[in-house]
Steps between C-alpha positions, in 0.01 A plus 500: 500500500767706675375674814569870577731383778704288259511790253664719762764231553555461126558874466772486762660194340499682166684791658761265647561348155539845343760591765691168459412411860263209432601177671424138424632168627743318274469124483855370476440203272778551245743208497855607579390842625752648747319683780735771624269693732427246773577572868612139547851635553668188642297258285383322815148446364656243266726338760440123533531511883225761517272294278568184697418677828168608354418146387581360847284762667205420273509144636474624860286816476193617307546701180343805665512628857122535520474812715675807630787473747269597787246230421656169396757596238810521722683167495830370631660559159392868505655537845816325380547750217448799730751369753760407237474839336530673839818305566655590163414868539605521864164636620257397772200422280362480147141490379400355163262684265329386179697733270731799504206727420302362795802532729557867419141621507430293812808607694495871420125540553512301827788691655393853404173692493349839564730701725811325362742600225679307225797616293517303175757493218371641170575177310361250749305201370126535436421271793673742738320796344166324542583403858577862585172614343303231679650593837353853489816626671648834397752435223805680366664378180870581492702513174655167412787418736524863613615475862552877561144579388361217712687636803347845445153349474555307823625809680196696388225243547598203720412664834137556393413130487480188719667220304743563217607269220769532235426252223715407200585228255856379552562397138263699279315271263499719190842666526721248679656752738529463877357722774745677737399279792777602741396864479129413516557283806683781676211738429250240621686472831547873548136582430353192673351352183449147380707414192305275262718343231354312204761236420304334219784543248782489758427162660731254326671764285681709763497229768229374736407865536609852413593547867761227458636677192540829690617340825201637691396310812126419520332706774149544629420803286601324175234308307609277213244416233588259223377235259563134429391551139811656348854375568359217716284379211188415702202714602381709792659759723623570851537776757786460746593691814427485871260267682285801585472586129399145409235487771362836392476403133324172579240707685476806276615430141174450312668353191635222722194450720252477213706309240529125463852399600750378244472135386740258677677398174584866434635534854713190443648651183603811695668291770690299238617816323628651825686177577662502155601865541647431844707210363600688183569868585712528185176512299465864602853599398457314169184698428669829591798431273272408210293815551810719499634338182173549311449859618854588394430355153183707463667821616786436259242479219361837605176396670348714774466295821403793721655469845488122523784361711727227365438267793122461451336278235249763382601665171281788377567571131341844473363628169259765629237464229219253572451437127867427438525275804204292384640466149836381633327252732295356214804475275695312767205267557494403132873424527451268801556733798230624737579812700195694615444870427446701818299821459302758692366479769752236613774750411481872433386628163789532260696222675360194325743210496566135445549338839768238442586272791812294548442150636699182544255322269676630190878501433674822400499388136121540491528859619776574252274371221215712637712816480595412143132461403405812696737709291349358181147578620601861552 
């Protein structure tokens, strides 16, 4: 017998289905299926050196870490990853988190609270949005990438609050465009704000960081958040900046303090991926060239890619209609290509899309075939 509580949930699920917003997990069992929506941009999750490093670590360490970092879950291999990443990014310290979501909600809510103010880009990732909400700081959402409007908001409101934070994705996960970080950094300096940059989709695609891409020197007010789970092909996240920042987060970031630390084999995979990237910087340029080639092909065929930039591997193929987007996705799936349909609330209503990603796992011929099938599905 279905309880009244379950009935209320079923009513809401019914509404989602009627609006073409219902979600379910797809089990990718089909032999020969080409997955073209993974964030494994450099294909490092399949790299034999990464796998071998994991196997070696399993012989030396437990499968799990057993506790949080502040109890007994902080080992030499965790410290090694933090120090290596700090060296590559040219910063004083890095702190490892369990995931990108945990890193963003933990960092933003730890650094800001009542009496503080946060200025957040309209298209920031959900984890940033939730971190801002959790902080209970005053928030102002500025139009996407709109530096003049942000400056006006800072002029009007900054002086009323203690701490100030400007927070933005660097590469936006659903559109593939890049934040104007030089201008944002200048505003952060002028108005004595922290600049929090989510480099989840920039690490390993623009360089070691978006700061490197823009030629911006790391400074004490800049906080770099990122993940090991995308271009680096592993799992977990990091926050990099000054020693003071690292010490503060270890003491105040609840998502770090009260979460079991990442398993040693996962840490080992991240170290191996960083080593491969350091020894093979051409991987990034190869990815960028492939992304540009494929985006040019799609534009030539008349597809709407929004304001996605050629250099990034994120390719939004915008249809607008949720129903149409789902039908195209299902048609492609039957033809051997999986590209997920992205709908509200992940993107605005009327901007439903297929989120294609370019990776080094598949040669350009696979993407050319995908475009051919895509046209037939339409």
